[in-house]
Legacy VTK file of the C-alpha trace (Angstrom):
# vtk DataFile Version 3.0
C-alpha trace
ASCII
DATASET POLYDATA
POINTS 303 float
19.100 -24.746 14.352
15.496 -23.526 14.620
13.222 -26.205 13.098
10.490 -23.588 12.554
12.569 -21.768 9.951
13.546 -24.994 8.205
9.864 -25.745 7.578
9.043 -22.388 5.991
8.297 -22.416 2.267
10.371 -19.255 1.885
13.424 -21.080 3.302
13.286 -24.174 1.107
15.548 -24.965 -1.848
14.005 -24.446 -5.291
14.495 -27.633 -7.359
13.990 -25.684 -10.591
17.054 -23.484 -10.098
19.618 -25.748 -8.441
22.034 -25.553 -11.383
21.656 -21.796 -11.873
25.368 -21.204 -11.422
26.048 -23.299 -14.525
23.552 -21.473 -16.750
24.345 -19.018 -19.487
23.232 -15.465 -18.747
20.117 -15.852 -20.876
19.236 -19.231 -19.363
19.582 -17.743 -15.883
17.290 -14.814 -16.710
14.706 -17.163 -18.215
14.668 -19.013 -14.878
14.122 -15.737 -13.022
11.263 -14.808 -15.306
9.662 -18.245 -15.179
9.624 -18.210 -11.374
8.319 -14.613 -11.247
5.411 -15.632 -13.478
3.946 -17.647 -10.585
3.534 -14.590 -8.355
0.270 -13.080 -9.733
-1.585 -16.373 -9.292
-0.443 -16.612 -5.672
-1.738 -13.091 -5.035
-5.016 -13.834 -6.859
-5.657 -16.736 -4.491
-5.582 -14.248 -1.585
-8.094 -11.755 -3.016
-10.839 -12.752 -0.516
-8.477 -11.882 2.343
-7.252 -8.728 0.625
-10.888 -7.640 0.187
-11.518 -8.069 3.920
-8.445 -5.966 4.647
-9.479 -3.194 2.237
-12.940 -3.026 3.795
-11.408 -2.709 7.270
-9.053 0.014 6.053
-11.863 1.901 4.347
-14.061 1.879 7.442
-11.282 2.917 9.799
-9.783 5.643 7.602
-13.215 7.052 6.759
-13.853 7.382 10.488
-10.645 9.300 11.133
-8.211 6.444 11.619
-4.746 6.012 10.139
-2.851 3.189 8.454
0.584 2.056 9.627
2.922 -0.351 7.845
5.571 -2.059 9.977
8.175 -4.492 8.720
11.842 -5.434 8.655
14.306 -5.628 5.782
12.733 -5.844 2.337
9.251 -6.033 3.870
9.797 -2.828 5.816
11.215 -1.005 2.789
8.200 -1.950 0.694
5.847 -0.620 3.363
7.717 2.692 3.538
7.669 2.905 -0.271
3.931 2.330 -0.524
3.148 4.812 2.242
5.383 7.496 0.730
3.598 7.280 -2.612
0.100 7.948 -1.238
0.404 11.750 -0.804
1.509 12.523 -4.386
-0.871 9.975 -5.921
-3.987 10.538 -3.829
-3.407 13.920 -2.189
-3.455 12.388 1.288
-1.987 13.917 4.410
1.403 12.244 5.082
0.037 11.220 8.498
-2.773 9.133 6.980
-0.603 6.281 5.688
2.758 5.812 7.401
5.516 3.271 6.885
8.128 2.151 9.414
11.065 -0.236 9.178
12.884 -2.038 11.971
16.082 -0.121 12.657
14.639 3.228 11.571
15.286 5.219 8.414
18.952 4.156 8.353
17.716 0.654 7.560
16.201 1.900 4.306
19.715 2.141 2.841
21.807 -0.066 5.093
20.826 -3.561 6.210
20.421 -3.840 9.982
18.813 -7.249 10.042
19.186 -7.847 13.795
16.421 -5.372 14.603
13.745 -7.745 13.296
14.367 -9.952 16.347
13.584 -7.184 18.851
10.143 -7.416 20.423
10.942 -4.339 22.521
11.543 -2.222 19.408
8.256 -3.365 17.869
6.316 -2.385 20.989
8.196 0.911 21.333
7.404 1.846 17.720
3.668 1.438 18.251
3.875 3.563 21.379
5.918 6.288 19.657
3.439 6.418 16.778
0.565 6.966 19.166
-1.506 4.179 17.627
-5.124 4.298 18.803
-8.217 2.124 18.578
-9.213 4.013 15.405
-6.143 2.901 13.460
-5.056 -0.078 11.349
-1.590 -1.610 11.621
-0.327 -3.769 8.759
2.571 -6.059 9.649
4.680 -7.334 6.745
6.988 -10.334 7.156
7.863 -12.877 4.477
8.488 -15.601 7.059
5.626 -14.449 9.263
7.936 -14.814 12.256
9.745 -11.469 12.671
9.538 -10.720 16.405
9.563 -6.944 15.749
6.399 -7.245 13.627
4.606 -9.772 15.818
5.185 -7.741 18.979
4.080 -4.570 17.203
0.831 -6.175 16.056
0.156 -7.658 19.483
0.616 -4.250 21.094
-1.648 -2.682 18.460
-4.365 -5.258 19.127
-4.166 -4.561 22.869
-4.823 -0.891 22.119
-7.810 -1.831 19.950
-6.340 -1.121 16.532
-7.274 -3.426 13.659
-4.395 -5.690 12.608
-3.537 -7.089 9.189
-0.685 -9.432 8.311
1.055 -9.806 4.950
3.188 -12.950 4.866
4.439 -15.560 2.385
3.893 -18.735 4.383
0.705 -20.465 5.492
0.057 -21.079 9.192
2.683 -18.542 10.200
3.170 -17.149 13.699
1.867 -13.815 12.438
-1.391 -15.329 11.190
-2.247 -16.395 14.733
-2.382 -12.863 16.128
-3.921 -10.611 13.444
-7.507 -9.934 12.367
-6.822 -10.689 8.696
-3.809 -12.500 7.269
-2.910 -12.235 3.586
-0.542 -15.048 2.636
0.439 -15.358 -1.042
2.694 -18.411 -1.115
5.057 -18.092 -4.064
7.189 -21.160 -3.350
10.932 -21.396 -2.761
12.997 -18.513 -4.087
15.313 -18.687 -7.109
18.142 -18.178 -4.619
17.331 -19.983 -1.378
15.851 -17.621 1.212
16.220 -14.453 -0.897
12.750 -13.130 -0.162
13.488 -9.797 -1.851
12.619 -11.740 -5.029
9.270 -13.532 -5.464
8.052 -12.900 -1.921
8.919 -9.209 -2.202
7.171 -8.956 -5.561
4.040 -10.538 -4.095
4.138 -8.165 -1.136
4.429 -5.156 -3.439
1.365 -6.286 -5.397
-0.628 -6.780 -2.187
0.348 -3.392 -0.755
-0.618 -1.719 -4.050
-4.042 -3.333 -3.746
-4.494 -2.376 -0.091
-3.839 1.343 -0.487
-5.215 1.803 -3.999
-8.395 -0.132 -3.226
-8.890 1.860 -0.035
-8.297 5.198 -1.757
-10.763 4.371 -4.546
-13.408 3.583 -1.916
-12.569 6.869 -0.163
-13.404 8.784 -3.349
-9.830 9.603 -4.314
-10.494 8.771 -7.971
-13.065 9.780 -10.592
-13.616 6.699 -12.719
-9.972 5.564 -12.971
-8.486 9.072 -12.933
-6.273 10.138 -10.008
-8.090 13.410 -9.436
-6.573 14.019 -5.989
-2.964 14.001 -7.176
-0.666 16.817 -6.077
0.354 18.871 -9.149
3.799 19.566 -7.718
6.030 19.363 -10.808
5.831 19.804 -14.587
4.893 16.192 -15.241
2.084 16.227 -12.685
0.775 19.597 -13.863
0.636 18.218 -17.391
-1.070 15.059 -16.122
-3.597 17.179 -14.202
-4.500 19.061 -17.366
-4.976 15.805 -19.254
-7.102 14.388 -16.441
-9.328 17.456 -16.482
-9.649 17.142 -20.272
-10.607 13.481 -19.974
-13.169 14.115 -17.244
-14.798 17.163 -18.840
-14.170 16.898 -22.581
-12.562 20.343 -22.578
-9.505 21.443 -24.533
-6.085 21.861 -22.921
-6.303 25.639 -22.702
-9.561 25.627 -20.775
-8.406 22.740 -18.569
-5.228 24.637 -17.640
-7.254 27.797 -16.971
-9.553 26.016 -14.526
-6.644 24.213 -12.880
-5.172 27.596 -11.988
-8.565 28.966 -10.917
-8.825 25.971 -8.578
-5.380 26.700 -7.062
-3.888 23.643 -8.828
-6.524 21.356 -7.317
-7.431 18.936 -10.125
-10.574 17.576 -8.458
-11.868 21.031 -7.650
-11.252 22.224 -11.220
-13.338 19.341 -12.579
-16.115 20.023 -10.072
-16.219 23.689 -11.074
-16.350 22.856 -14.776
-18.954 20.108 -14.540
-21.237 21.924 -12.092
-20.793 25.550 -13.124
-20.206 26.428 -9.475
-17.650 28.950 -8.274
-14.595 27.829 -6.346
-16.042 28.227 -2.861
-19.372 26.598 -3.701
-17.626 23.720 -5.459
-15.407 23.181 -2.410
-18.462 23.044 -0.174
-20.200 20.566 -2.488
-17.179 18.256 -2.405
-16.900 18.530 1.359
-20.580 17.620 1.745
-19.878 14.416 -0.222
-16.769 13.474 1.787
-14.570 14.386 -1.156
-16.294 12.100 -3.670
-16.282 13.971 -6.973
-18.730 11.619 -8.652
-21.255 11.949 -5.841
-20.896 15.738 -5.759
-21.371 16.026 -9.534
-24.481 13.817 -9.423
-26.053 15.826 -6.620
-25.239 19.093 -8.362
-26.754 17.863 -11.631
-29.939 16.790 -9.841
-30.575 20.264 -8.415
LINES 1 304
303 0 1 2 3 4 5 6 7 8 9 10 11 12 13 14 15 16 17 18 19 20 21 22 23 24 25 26 27 28 29 30 31 32 33 34 35 36 37 38 39 40 41 42 43 44 45 46 47 48 49 50 51 52 53 54 55 56 57 58 59 60 61 62 63 64 65 66 67 68 69 70 71 72 73 74 75 76 77 78 79 80 81 82 83 84 85 86 87 88 89 90 91 92 93 94 95 96 97 98 99 100 101 102 103 104 105 106 107 108 109 110 111 112 113 114 115 116 117 118 119 120 121 122 123 124 125 126 127 128 129 130 131 132 133 134 135 136 137 138 139 140 141 142 143 144 145 146 147 148 149 150 151 152 153 154 155 156 157 158 159 160 161 162 163 164 165 166 167 168 169 170 171 172 173 174 175 176 177 178 179 180 181 182 183 184 185 186 187 188 189 190 191 192 193 194 195 196 197 198 199 200 201 202 203 204 205 206 207 208 209 210 211 212 213 214 215 216 217 218 219 220 221 222 223 224 225 226 227 228 229 230 231 232 233 234 235 236 237 238 239 240 241 242 243 244 245 246 247 248 249 250 251 252 253 254 255 256 257 258 259 260 261 262 263 264 265 266 267 268 269 270 271 272 273 274 275 276 277 278 279 280 281 282 283 284 285 286 287 288 289 290 291 292 293 294 295 296 297 298 299 300 301 302
């Protein structure tokens, strides 16, 4: 038996749920909910570290770098999920934020847990991705000891990439080899070792903060409106119209008209309406402000 694993908080027995198999259904669900309620506080305690990570991501991505999530099991799936949601939410190129799981895409649906122990696979992934010294690699591991993730981060650091760890144990192996380590400790799981529960919930909250915080700083929002979303279905077209209305005070008809004039580009439609510029001039104004709608509108208004 590996004594390291026995000492991990995520591997300990939860004294609050030891009799869970004798509970009524409602009693059992109350226990789940009570334990889950501790997660936000654990994440809040890590905000200083999360802020450091967001600032690193902002600097690197603004300068042409990319963000890579790597993880195994639940951790890997959460990274892939967060990466896949950036293009529709923020209009990013799919290459900007990428998610990878040990065992490849098959592991998204079928558990292939043995791959997390492969250092060779972690190194090979970084090489296949073409990670450079402009990029940021975020390794996710509840235990902080997955060899696949540790080896991947070590290889990334050798290349010169920035490295961030997201773990659920203090003083983990992962924390020793990354630039910033985010470690929300949520305590023992309701079911011993089932880190898809509280640990996974904490990881999801952290990943939301990493990408959303970075995208806000990159000018992907106007106030709290997702102006860079891709209007690719009926729901998102409707949302785009409502966003334009909120940002400009226009009615739905005019908002829809400008959305079409802007080739379904919500941000561009708002820029055209607020500045009075034509499509091409509005595009140039946004480009000059690195895509920041608020900055472009302010400069246009000052002219």
